[in-house]
N, C-alpha and C positions, 0 to 999 in steps of 0.2 A: 504494500500500500504506500502511496505517496501522499504525505501531508504537506499542503501548500500553506505557507504563512503569508497572508496578504499584506502584512506590514514588513518593513525592511530590517527589522531587528533580528540578527542571526542568533542572539542569545535567547530571544523568545522562541525562535524556531527550535532550538535545541531543547528547551524546557518542554514545549508542547509535544515534540517527538518522543521524549522520554516518557511522558504520560501515556501516549498512545501505545508505546512498546509495552509498558507495564500492563495496560488493559488487554492487549491482544495476545501477549505471550509469544512464544517462539513459532507458533503455527503460521503467523502472517508477519513477515518482516516489514519494518516501517522505515521509510526514507523521508527525511524532512527537506523541503526546499523553500527558499526565500525568494520573494518576488524581486525582480531586477532593480526596481526603483519605487520610491514612495516614502511616506512618513514612517517614523518608527512606532507610532501608535495611530490607530484609526479612531478619532474622537469626534468627528462631525460628518454630516452627510456628504460633503464634497470629497472628503478623504475616502469614503466608501465608494463613491462613483469613480474616483480616479484609480482605485485598486482593482476594479472589475476587469479591465483589459489586461492588467498585469497578471491576474489570476488565470485568465484564459490562456495567455501565452505560456505561463509556467506549466499549466496542466497539459497543453499540447506538446511541450517539450518532454514532459515526463512520460507521456504515452507513446512517443515516437519510437522508442526502442522495442516496444511490444512486450515488455516484461512487467508492466504495471497492472496489478489486479484490481485496484480501486483507487479513487481519489478522495481526499478529505480536504475541504475548504475550511481553514481554521481561523475564521473571524466570525463574531457573533452575528454580524449583519449579512453574512453569506455573500460577499461581493463576487460577482462573476459566476455564481452557481448556475443560473439558468443558461447562460451562454455556453458554459463548459459542458453541461449536460447535453445541450443540443449538438455540440461539436463532437462529443465522444461516445454518446449512446444513441443519438438519433431521436432523443426524447422530445427535443424542442419544447413546445408549449403544451404538450399533451398531458403532463402530470408530474407528480412528485414521486420520486422513485425510492422504494425500499423502506419507507417509514410508516406505512399503515399499520404494521404490527405493533407499533408503539402506542398508537392512539385510536385506531379504528376510524370510523367515519367522522366527517366534520361535525362541529357543533351545529345545533339547530339554527342559530342566528349568528350574525356578525356583530352583535351589540352586547357589551358587558351588562350584567344585571345591576351593577353598581358602579359608582364613579371611580375614576382612577385616583389613587392617593399616593403621592410621591413626596419623599423628603427633598426639600429644596426647590419644589416646583409648585406654583400656585394651584390650589385645588378649585378655585373659582374659574368660571369660563371654560369648563370642560364639557363639550357636547356629548351626546349619547354615543357617538362613534368611538369615543375613547381617545380621540386625538386632541390634545390641549389646544385651545384657541389662542392662547397667549402665553408668554413666559418662555417659549422655546423657539429659536429661529426655525423657520419653516422653508428656507430656501430649497428649491428643488423638489418640494413635496406638493403635488397638486391637490385639488380639493378632495379627490378620492382617497388621499392618504397613502398612495403607493407611488413612489418615484417613477417618472417616465423612463428613467435610465434602465430599469429592470434590475437594479442592484438588489432590491427586495424581490423575492421570487415572484415572477409573473407566471402566467400559464397555469394557474390552479384550475382544475376542471370545475365547471359550473355544476356538475352533477352532485358534488359533495362527496365523491369517493376518491380516496387516495389510491394510486397505483403502486404496486410493489414489484421489484425485480427489474433489472436492466435487460434490454433486449439481448438476444444471444450474440449479436454482433458488437455489443458495446461493453462498457465496464460501469460498475456503480460509481456514482458521484454524490457525495453527501456533504452537507454543510452543518457545522456544529450548532448554529442557531436553530435551524429547522429541526434537527434531531433532538436537541435538548427540550425545546418547547413541546414537541409531540410526545416525548417520553414523560415529561412532567404532567401532561394533561391526560395521560392514559387512564381509561376507565372513568372519565368524567371528573378527575381529581381537580379541586380548586388549586390553582398555582399562581405564584407571584414571581417577579424577577427582581434580583438585586444586582446593581451594577454601578460603575463609576463615571459614566459618560452622559451627562445631562443633555448635551447637544444632539444625542442620538435618540432621545426619548420618543420623538414623533415617529422615527423610523421603526423603533421597537414596537410601538402600539400598532403601526400599520402592518408589521410582520405578523403579529398575533392575529389581527383581523383577517389577513390574507390566508392564513392557515386554518381559518374557521374555528379558532379556539377562544374567541372573546367571551363566550357564554360561561366559561370556567376560569377566566382571568381575573385575579383579585387586585392586580395593580403592580406598579413599578415603584421600587424604593431605591433612591440614589444616595450614595455615600457623600459625606461632606468633604470638601477639598478637591483641588485640581487633580485630574487623573494622572498627570505626569508626576506630581509630587507623591501621590500615593504609590505609584509603581516603583518609585525610588526608595520606599520605606516599607518592606514586607510586613513588619509587625503592625505598623499603623494601618496598612491596607487590610490586613486580616481583622483588626479591631473594628474598622469602619464597616467592612462587609458583614461581619457578624451582627452588628447593630441593625444593618439593613435587613438581613435575613430574619432576625427576631421580630422586627417590625412587620414584615410580610406575614409572619405566622400569628403573632399576638394581636396585632391591630387590624389586619386585613382578612384574616381567616384562611390564609393559604395553608394547604397541607403538603405542598411541595414547593420548593423555591429554586429557580434556575439562576445560576451565577452567570451573568451576561458578559462573557468575554473570554476569548482564548488565552490572552496574556494573564488572566486571572486563574489559570488552571491549577497552579500549586495552592493558592489560597482556597479554591473550591474543594480540593482534597482535604485540606486541614479543617475546613468547616464541618465536615462529616462528624468529627468527634466533638465539636463544640456546640452543635445545635441539635435540639430535639427533633425539629422538623426535618423531613427528607430534603436533602440538598442534591440537586441535579447538576453535576459538573458537565459542561458541554462536550469536552473532548472525549471522555469515556462514553457518553451517550452516542456520539457519532460513530465511535468504534463499534459499539454494539449494533447500531443500525447497519453498518457495513458487514458485520459478521452475519446478520440475518439475511442480507441480500446475497452474499456469497453462498450461504447454505442453501437458500432457495434455488439458486442457479445450479448447484451440484445435484440437488435432489429433485429438480423439476417441480418445485413448489408452485403454488398458485401465483399468478401475476397480478390479481386483483383481490383485495380483501374488503 
């Protein structure tokens, strides 16, 4: 499996690759690659959009040798995921591959049952769609809440059924954001998200809605402090994320909390032992989705669930 880091930090690539290797074990070797150019952290919508073509290029290079069994896009916003699927599996806009086993069919509606409650974001002015009307820069996000660039997965089937399994001619391509959200919401579980990037709040809400999970989404909790500062201080990062996770559970009623970010991978693992609520770490969730896909391909499992 090739893990693609959509930011340009090689240290982050090494950390995320190590997590994937621990999750998958020796049965599926993991190689980490870093995009050729871009910021060291993806903290705003423009950075996500800029990362998408870099992810596509890295993925095509990784598959050119013919020895790549699967691709993992290791940023929570899944930049370039749709384009990479179209290029490597022929999926195009036909569906989301390999993740139905984690969550089943879409939720009945695209509207949260309650308002979005976030640390550091005004709770007033939030429409029923779950996209804040104020307090968050909305550049590049149209009224529908889904960026026209396709950075947030487009091509979700209107039927409300997720497809599973890559075509025989292609390989599985999984994004850590998509995989973690679907795993957290499995069985109708109320879930929240804890992360460090306030400028991506609109994008995160749109992602939840696009995946049809808004009916079980309890909201987003953001850490206090600049993402760059927190990433430079692992203990402070862990403390702030733990507070956000506890707020998701104790104030919002989440029974699972997704840690929103590939670079937050080590903190996500540490939070398992510090929080009573189920913590969903995105890199292991994506690895589990890839394992399901590869198993389905070997056994001829169903392509639609």
